[in-house]
C-alpha positions in Angstrom: 75.2 80.2 73.7 75.9 83.4 71.8 79.5 84.3 70.9 80.7 87.7 72.1 83.3 89.9 70.4 85.8 91.4 72.8 88.1 94.1 71.5 91.1 95.4 73.5 91.4 99.2 73.7 94.9 100.2 72.5 96.7 102.9 70.6 94.7 102.3 67.4 91.4 103.0 69.3 92.6 106.5 70.3 91.0 107.6 67.0 87.2 107.8 67.6 86.5 106.8 64.0 88.3 103.4 64.4 86.6 102.7 67.8 83.2 103.6 66.3 83.8 101.2 63.4 84.8 98.4 65.8 81.6 98.9 67.8 79.5 99.1 64.6 81.0 95.9 63.3 79.8 94.1 66.4 82.0 94.6 69.4 80.2 93.6 72.5 82.9 94.3 75.1 85.8 96.7 75.2 88.7 95.4 77.3 90.9 98.0 79.0 94.3 96.8 80.4 95.0 98.8 83.5 98.7 98.3 83.2 98.8 100.9 80.5 95.9 103.2 81.4 95.6 105.6 84.4 92.3 106.3 86.2 92.1 109.7 84.4 92.6 107.9 81.0 89.9 105.3 82.0 87.3 108.1 82.5 88.1 109.5 79.1 87.9 106.1 77.4 84.6 105.3 79.1 83.1 108.6 78.0 84.3 108.0 74.5 82.7 104.5 74.4 79.4 105.7 75.8 79.2 108.6 73.3 79.8 106.2 70.4 77.6 103.3 71.2 74.2 102.7 69.6 73.8 99.4 71.5 74.9 98.2 74.8 78.7 97.8 75.0 80.2 96.5 78.1 83.6 97.5 79.5 85.9 94.9 80.9 88.8 96.0 83.2 91.8 93.8 83.1 93.8 94.2 86.3 97.5 93.5 86.3 97.2 91.4 89.4 99.6 90.9 92.3 102.6 89.7 90.2 104.4 91.4 87.4 105.5 89.2 84.5 109.1 90.0 85.4 108.6 88.3 88.7 108.5 84.9 86.9 111.6 85.5 84.8 
């Protein structure tokens, strides 16, 4: 089994230089949380990832699901 490195796309990754470094340092998957990203943002993020990669980098979409965290409080 090979270990995979998953990074979460967040405010720090808005800077292309940082995202590029994370991919260069071995990120295999970029996780995008849909609670904080619109469809339009997703398209821009996907284009950014594709333009920076020199190897295959997968994109994982993290849906918020049916329940909000506040439903359990």
